[in-house]
Structure formats: structure tokens, C-alpha cells
C-alpha positions in Angstrom: -104.9 118.4 -141.4 -103.1 118.7 -144.7 -105.2 119.4 -147.8 -105.4 116.5 -150.4 -103.0 116.6 -153.2 -104.5 117.3 -156.6 -102.7 115.2 -159.2 -103.0 116.4 -162.8 -104.7 114.1 -165.3 -101.6 113.8 -167.4 -99.6 112.5 -164.4 -102.4 110.0 -163.5 -102.3 108.6 -167.1 -98.5 108.3 -167.0 -98.7 106.4 -163.7 -101.3 104.0 -165.2 -99.1 103.4 -168.2 -96.1 102.5 -165.9 -98.2 99.9 -164.0 -99.4 98.4 -167.3 -96.0 98.0 -168.8 -96.0 101.2 -170.7 -99.3 100.6 -172.6 -102.2 102.9 -171.9 -105.4 101.0 -171.6 -108.1 102.3 -174.0 -111.3 103.8 -172.8 -114.2 101.6 -173.7 -117.7 103.2 -173.6 -120.4 100.9 -172.2 -123.0 99.6 -174.6 -126.3 101.4 -174.3 -129.6 99.8 -175.5 -131.9 102.3 -177.2 -135.0 102.2 -175.0 -136.8 104.6 -177.2 -136.4 102.3 -180.2 -137.6 99.3 -178.4 -140.6 101.4 -177.1 -141.6 102.1 -180.6 -141.3 98.5 -181.6 -143.5 97.5 -178.7 -146.1 100.1 -179.6 -146.2 99.0 -183.2 -146.7 95.3 -182.2 -149.5 96.3 -179.8 -151.2 98.3 -182.6 -150.9 95.4 -185.0 -152.4 93.1 -182.5 -155.3 95.5 -181.9 -156.0 95.7 -185.7 -156.0 91.9 -185.9 -158.4 91.6 -182.9 -160.7 94.2 -184.5 -160.9 92.5 -187.8 -161.0 88.9 -186.6 -163.2 89.2 -183.5 -165.1 92.4 -183.3 -166.1 92.9 -187.0 -168.0 89.6 -187.3 -169.9 90.4 -184.2 -170.9 93.9 -185.4 -171.5 93.7 -189.2 -172.3 97.5 -189.4 -168.6 98.3 -188.8 -167.0 99.1 -192.1 -170.2 98.5 -194.1 -170.7 101.1 -196.9 -173.8 103.3 -196.9 -176.6 102.2 -199.1 -176.2 105.2 -201.4 -172.4 104.5 -201.7 -173.1 100.9 -202.5 -175.5 101.9 -205.3 -172.9 104.4 -206.6 -170.3 101.6 -206.7 -172.7 99.3 -208.4 -173.5 101.9 -211.0 -169.8 102.4 -211.7 -169.2 98.7 -211.9 -172.1 98.3 -214.4 -170.5 101.0 -216.5 -167.3 98.9 -216.6 -165.1 101.7 -215.3 -164.4 103.8 -212.2 -164.9 106.9 -214.3 -168.3 108.6 -214.2 -170.6 107.7 -217.1 -171.2 110.0 -220.0 -173.6 112.9 -219.2 -177.2 112.3 -219.5 -178.6 115.3 -221.5 -182.3 114.5 -221.1 -182.5 117.2 -218.5 -182.1 119.8 -221.3 -185.7 119.3 -222.3 -188.2 121.6 -220.6 -190.2 119.7 -217.9 -193.9 119.5 -218.4 -195.8 121.8 -216.0 -197.5 120.1 -213.2 -201.3 120.2 -213.0 -203.1 121.6 -210.0 -204.0 118.0 -208.9 -200.3 117.0 -209.0 -199.0 119.7 -206.6 -196.0 118.7 -204.6 -196.8 117.2 -201.2 -194.3 116.3 -198.4 -193.4 112.6 -198.5 -191.9 110.0 -196.3 -190.9 111.1 -192.8 -192.2 114.6 -193.4 -195.8 113.4 -193.4 -195.7 113.6 -189.6 -193.7 116.9 -189.3 -195.4 120.2 -188.7 -193.5 122.7 -191.0 -193.5 125.4 -188.4 -190.7 127.5 -187.0 -188.9 124.7 -185.3 -185.7 123.2 -186.8 -185.9 119.7 -188.3 -183.2 117.4 -189.4 -183.4 116.3 -193.0 -183.9 112.6 -193.3 -182.0 110.3 -195.7 -183.6 110.4 -199.2 -183.1 108.9 -202.6 -183.4 112.5 -204.0 -180.2 113.7 -202.3 -177.2 112.7 -200.2 -176.3 114.4 -196.9 -172.6 115.2 -196.6 -172.8 115.5 -192.8 -176.3 114.7 -191.3 -175.5 116.3 -187.9 -175.0 119.6 -189.8 -178.2 119.2 -191.9 -180.9 120.9 -189.6 -183.2 123.3 -191.3 -186.2 125.4 -190.5 -189.5 123.8 -191.4 -190.1 126.3 -194.2 -186.6 125.8 -195.6 -186.9 122.0 -195.5 -190.2 122.0 -197.3 -189.2 124.3 -200.1 -185.8 122.7 -200.5 -187.4 119.3 -201.0 -189.9 120.8 -203.4 -187.1 122.3 -205.6 -185.1 119.0 -205.6 -188.3 117.1 -206.5 -188.8 119.4 -209.5 -185.2 118.9 -210.6 -185.6 115.1 -210.4 -188.1 115.2 -213.2 -185.2 116.2 -215.6 -182.0 115.1 -213.8 -181.5 111.7 -212.2 -177.8 112.3 -211.1 -176.4 112.6 -207.6 -176.9 115.7 -205.6 -175.1 116.4 -202.2 -176.4 118.8 -199.6 -173.7 120.2 -197.4 -173.9 122.3 -194.3 -177.2 123.9 -193.2 -177.2 124.4 -189.4 -176.3 122.7 -186.2 -179.1 121.0 -184.2 -179.6 124.0 -181.9 -178.5 126.7 -184.4 -176.1 129.4 -183.4 -172.4 129.9 -184.3 -171.2 127.2 -186.7 -167.4 126.9 -187.2 -166.0 129.2 -189.8 -169.4 130.0 -191.2 -170.6 133.6 -190.7 -174.2 132.4 -191.5 -175.7 128.9 -191.2 -177.1 129.7 -187.8 -180.8 129.7 -188.2 -181.6 126.8 -190.6 -182.2 129.1 -193.6 -178.8 128.8 -195.3 -178.1 125.6 -197.4 -175.0 124.6 -199.2 -175.7 122.5 -202.3 -172.8 121.0 -204.3 -172.7 121.9 -207.9 -174.0 119.0 -210.1 -171.2 117.1 -211.8 -170.9 115.9 -215.4 -172.0 112.2 -215.5 -174.1 112.5 -212.3 -171.7 110.7 -209.9 -169.2 112.5 -207.7 -165.6 111.1 -207.5 -164.7 109.3 -204.3 -161.3 109.3 -202.7 -159.9 108.6 -199.1 -158.6 112.2 -198.9 -162.1 113.5 -199.3 -163.5 111.6 -196.4 -165.7 113.5 -194.0 -168.6 112.5 -191.7 -168.5 108.9 -193.0 -168.7 109.9 -196.7 -165.8 110.0 -199.2 -167.3 112.1 -202.1 -165.1 114.8 -203.5 -166.5 118.2 -204.2 -166.5 119.0 -207.9 -164.0 121.3 -209.6 -165.5 124.0 -211.8 -164.3 122.1 -215.0 -166.2 119.0 -213.8 -169.5 120.9 -213.2 -172.5 120.3 -215.4 -173.5 124.0 -215.7 -176.8 123.4 -217.5 -177.9 121.2 -214.6 -176.7 123.9 -212.2 -178.9 126.4 -214.0 -181.9 124.0 -213.9 -181.3 123.6 -210.1 -181.2 127.3 -209.5 -184.3 127.8 -211.6 -186.1 125.1 -209.6 -185.1 126.8 -206.4 -186.3 130.2 -207.7 -189.6 128.7 -208.8 -190.5 128.0 -205.1 -190.6 131.7 -204.4 -188.9 131.0 -201.1 -185.3 131.9 -202.0 -183.8 135.3 -201.2 -180.4 134.9 -202.7 -178.0 132.3 -204.3 -174.3 132.9 -203.7 -171.7 131.8 -206.2 -168.1 133.1 -206.8 -168.1 135.8 -209.5 -165.4 134.0 -211.5 -168.0 131.3 -212.3 -170.9 133.6 -213.3 -169.9 133.6 -217.0 -170.1 129.8 -217.2 -173.5 129.8 -215.6 -174.6 132.6 -217.9 -173.5 130.7 -221.0 -175.3 127.5 -219.8 -178.5 129.5 -219.1 -178.5 131.1 -222.6 -177.7 127.7 -224.2 -180.7 126.2 -222.3 -183.0 128.8 -224.0 -183.3 131.4 -221.3 -183.8 135.0 -222.6 -181.0 137.6 -221.9 -183.3 139.8 -219.7 -184.2 136.7 -217.6 -180.5 135.9 -217.2 -179.7 139.4 -216.2 -182.4 139.3 -213.5 -181.0 136.0 -212.3 -177.2 136.5 -212.5 -175.5 139.8 -211.6 -174.6 141.5 -214.9 -172.1 143.7 -213.1 -170.9 144.0 -209.5 -173.5 145.6 -207.2 -176.4 145.0 -209.5 -179.5 143.5 -207.8 -180.0 139.9 -208.9 -180.9 136.5 -207.5 -177.4 135.1 -207.9 -174.8 137.2 -206.0 -171.1 137.1 -205.6 -169.5 135.4 -202.6 -165.8 134.7 -202.6 -164.8 131.0 -202.3 -168.1 129.5 -203.5 -166.6 127.6 -206.4 -167.7 124.1 -205.7 -171.1 124.7 -204.2 -173.9 127.2 -204.2 -175.1 128.8 -200.9 -178.8 129.2 -201.0 -180.5 131.6 -198.5 -184.2 131.1 -198.0 -186.6 133.8 -196.8 -188.4 133.7 -193.5 -191.5 131.4 -193.3 -195.0 132.6 -192.5 -194.9 130.7 -189.2 -191.5 132.2 -188.1 -192.4 135.5 -186.4 -189.0 135.8 -184.8 -187.2 135.4 -188.1 -185.7 138.5 -189.8 -184.7 138.6 -193.5 
């Protein structure tokens, strides 16, 4: 059997031109529909239909969807009453020294804490008009820490009515917590630095855990209020250290001196130089909040300072 003849491509084209009267028929590529493009169009239409269904059908049946938190609603009302979305002018009434509480007016746990035994177990901080929780699931503290934290904030409220946000404390069962090297036993509390005007800015890019408050930049911090907050924490006798980036120590020191604190008191509170013992220590990156470490409580035998 003879092998098939292999005709070169040029000769095949020449033969085809002879049969068509000398004209070579052009090659026409078949039209191809972009299936990927139409797939994207269909996905977009399906998402649009889902959004319409959610807004028209589901939201009326579940009013809680999309409803702002009570605290956020009060914040928006306050800004609307001020006639601007900018925070109101600072309230400087907190600069006055608070009157000392008498023995009969000693702080007592209020609200949900009336039924909680402040022992060694971890409790979740409840909502309160005295503070806002950035992420409630991360706001679990030891009983001793929760009691003294609320005592300090209660003292601050006598001179400062503005907003105060509590950040991370501990997970429900303690232990490792994300990028934190601490926050594992309910004794480390992040408190946002108080802001000038008393209301934190809100923006979609700041959203986390259902809240959209933005942490304050150092230039927006009311440093005199920050000093009052740290002094209230120290007055509980339950705070081991307060951590703040060293670059912000001069601002806090100036605010303390302007509030009437004596230089020796300020030196004992704020590190006068690196390595010096003081209540307020350096910790890199703490520029928008303070990290407060509480001591072990008397009913926490397994705790180690």
C-alpha cells in the first residue's frame, strides 16, 4: 500500500484559487460569545435582585436589621442638635477638681453587677451609659478588674460627660488573643484616649464589630481629660501600669502640669526618662489608646502579677 501524498500548504491554496476563478477565499473566524462576560452580568443581576428582596421583604419583617445602636442614635442626635457633623466645642468643666466623696457615698456596683459575685471568674461588661464597648465579645474581664474599672469611670463621669470607648479586654475563655501578647486573663484593658469635644468621629472605613467610631489621632485627644482618666484609675489602687507610647508622654505631662499637678507627682506618674519606674510606661504603638493593666484581685489565688 502506497503512502499518502503530502501536499504542501502553498500548493493546496493554489489549487483552491484555480477552482474559485483565481480568487483566494478569505479565512473568516467564527464569532465567539464571551461566556465569562455574560456570567458576570448574570451574577450582577442576581445580587441586585437579592438586595431588593432584602430591603423590600426581609427588613420590614425584622426591624432590628440595619437599626443603629441606642448610643449611636444618641450621638447622631447630639450632632444634629449642634447643627453640624463636627464635634461640639470642648467642655472644660472637667478641669475643676471633683469634690471628695464622703464615706456614705462610697461607690457601689450598679445595674447588672448587683447580681454578680466579683470573684475570680471572668465576666462580660454589660452595656452602660458610662462607656461604649467597641467589641462586646472581646470585653470579658476578671471580677476585680471589672469592679475597679467601673469605679474609675464613675469617678471620671463626675467631671467629664463625653464619650469613652473601651476596646479589647479578653476573650470569653481567656487565652491567646490575636496579635495581642497580653489580654489573656481579663486584667488588661484598652481604653481609647478621650477626644476633644467628647464625640468620636464616625466613618464607614472605621467599622468593626457593628460600630463605626474612629480611634482618635494624637492631635484630636483631650489630654487634660486623659490625665483625669489616668488619675481616676490610679486612685482605685488596683492598677499596676498604664502603657502609652513614649512620643506622647510630653503631651500628657504638659496637660498634667496645666491641670495643677506638682512636678514630683508627675514624675512618679509618667516616666521622666527611659527605664525609670513610674505608673505610665512606654509601649510602642499605643498612640490612640492606653493599655491599663490591673493587679491580681484578693479572690484570685491563681493569678500572678
